[in-house]
C-alpha positions as CSV (number, residue, x, y, z in Angstrom):
1,X,247.7,-112.8,215.1
2,X,244.5,-112.0,217.0
3,X,245.3,-114.6,219.6
4,X,248.6,-112.8,220.4
5,X,246.8,-109.5,220.7
6,X,244.1,-110.8,223.0
7,X,246.6,-112.6,225.1
8,X,248.7,-109.5,225.5
9,X,245.7,-107.3,226.1
10,X,244.5,-109.7,228.8
11,X,248.0,-109.6,230.5
12,X,247.8,-105.8,230.4
13,X,244.3,-105.8,232.0
14,X,245.5,-108.2,234.7
15,X,248.5,-106.1,235.5
16,X,246.4,-102.9,235.6
17,X,243.9,-104.6,238.0
18,X,246.8,-105.8,240.2
19,X,248.4,-102.4,240.3
20,X,245.0,-100.8,241.2
21,X,244.5,-103.4,243.9
22,X,248.0,-102.7,245.3
23,X,247.2,-99.0,245.3
24,X,244.0,-99.7,247.2
25,X,245.8,-102.0,249.7
26,X,248.5,-99.3,250.3
27,X,245.8,-96.7,250.9
28,X,243.9,-98.9,253.3
29,X,247.0,-99.9,255.2
30,X,248.2,-96.4,255.6
31,X,244.8,-95.2,256.7
32,X,244.6,-98.0,259.2
33,X,247.9,-97.0,260.8
34,X,246.7,-93.4,261.1
35,X,248.2,-91.6,258.1
36,X,246.1,-88.6,256.9
37,X,243.8,-89.2,253.9
38,X,245.7,-86.8,251.7
39,X,249.1,-88.4,252.4
40,X,247.7,-91.9,252.0
41,X,246.2,-91.0,248.7
42,X,249.5,-89.5,247.6
43,X,251.4,-92.6,248.5
44,X,248.9,-94.8,246.7
45,X,249.1,-92.7,243.6
46,X,252.9,-92.8,243.4
47,X,252.9,-96.6,243.8
48,X,252.7,-97.2,240.0
49,X,255.7,-95.0,239.4
50,X,257.6,-96.6,242.3
51,X,256.9,-100.1,240.9
52,X,258.0,-98.9,237.4
53,X,261.2,-97.5,239.0
54,X,261.9,-100.7,240.7
55,X,261.2,-102.9,237.7
56,X,262.8,-100.8,235.0
57,X,265.6,-99.0,236.8
58,X,266.7,-100.5,240.1
59,X,266.5,-104.2,239.2
60,X,268.6,-103.8,235.9
61,X,271.2,-101.7,237.8
62,X,271.6,-104.3,240.6
63,X,271.6,-107.2,238.1
64,X,274.3,-105.5,236.0
65,X,276.4,-104.9,239.2
66,X,276.0,-108.5,240.1
67,X,276.9,-109.8,236.6
68,X,279.9,-107.5,236.5
69,X,281.3,-109.4,239.4
70,X,280.8,-112.8,237.7
71,X,282.2,-114.7,234.7
72,X,279.1,-115.0,232.6
73,X,278.6,-116.1,229.0
74,X,274.8,-116.6,228.7
75,X,275.2,-120.4,228.1
76,X,276.6,-121.2,231.5
77,X,275.4,-120.1,234.9
78,X,277.4,-117.1,236.3
79,X,280.4,-117.9,238.5
80,X,281.5,-115.3,241.0
81,X,285.0,-113.9,240.3
82,X,284.8,-110.8,242.5
83,X,286.7,-107.7,241.3
84,X,288.8,-109.6,238.7
85,X,286.8,-108.2,235.8
86,X,287.5,-104.7,237.0
87,X,291.2,-105.4,237.6
88,X,291.4,-106.8,234.0
89,X,289.5,-103.7,232.7
90,X,291.9,-101.2,234.3
91,X,295.1,-103.0,233.7
92,X,295.0,-105.3,230.7
93,X,292.5,-103.6,228.3
94,X,294.5,-101.1,226.2
95,X,291.3,-99.5,224.8
96,X,289.7,-98.6,228.1
97,X,291.6,-95.4,229.0
98,X,291.4,-93.8,225.5
99,X,287.7,-94.7,225.4
100,X,287.2,-93.2,228.9
101,X,289.0,-90.0,227.9
102,X,286.9,-89.6,224.8
103,X,283.7,-90.2,226.8
104,X,284.7,-87.6,229.3
105,X,285.6,-85.1,226.6
106,X,282.2,-85.7,224.9
107,X,280.4,-85.3,228.3
108,X,282.2,-82.1,229.3
109,X,281.5,-80.7,225.8
110,X,277.9,-81.6,225.2
111,X,276.3,-81.2,228.6
112,X,277.3,-77.5,229.1
113,X,276.4,-76.7,225.4
114,X,273.1,-78.4,225.8
115,X,272.3,-76.5,229.0
116,X,273.3,-73.2,227.4
117,X,271.2,-73.9,224.4
118,X,268.2,-74.8,226.5
119,X,268.5,-71.8,228.7
120,X,269.0,-69.6,225.5
121,X,265.9,-71.1,223.9
122,X,263.8,-70.6,227.1
123,X,265.0,-67.0,227.4
124,X,264.0,-66.3,223.8
125,X,260.6,-67.9,224.3
126,X,260.1,-65.8,227.4
127,X,260.5,-62.5,225.6
128,X,257.5,-60.6,224.4
129,X,258.3,-61.2,220.7
130,X,255.3,-61.0,218.3
131,X,254.4,-64.3,216.8
132,X,256.3,-66.5,219.3
133,X,253.1,-68.0,220.7
134,X,249.8,-68.8,219.0
135,X,246.8,-67.8,221.2
136,X,243.3,-69.0,220.3
137,X,240.1,-67.5,221.6
138,X,239.2,-63.8,221.9
139,X,242.7,-62.5,221.8
140,X,244.3,-61.7,218.5
141,X,247.6,-63.3,217.4
142,X,250.5,-61.4,218.8
143,X,248.4,-59.3,221.3
144,X,250.2,-58.9,224.6
145,X,248.7,-60.4,227.7
146,X,247.7,-58.0,230.5
């Protein structure tokens, strides 16, 4: 058990050092080409987010799009079939359109209700109602701010 933990921890440390090194390289390269220090620092600090976006969002979306254009069963390598999967989905699958309608109904019902509920809760929290917020320090509970 401890070997697994130390191995995983070591991988995390290596990745953190690699990301830190990549941030430093981005900063140095941008400074070398004449980018202002503040802008170069900003680009270096968004690099971890950008790498996370690429790894956890963009790569799966592109991979899914590619696999949707293939005949793939996990045991065999994918074979490209083009839009045949989509053609079969829209024409031969009798459960697609009812599922699509139900999904649209659910979306058009829950998204506006969620937005209205969120705006209503934010409006209520923004009112000067006694006991809504707990303030610590010299002010008493419920005392209005100046």
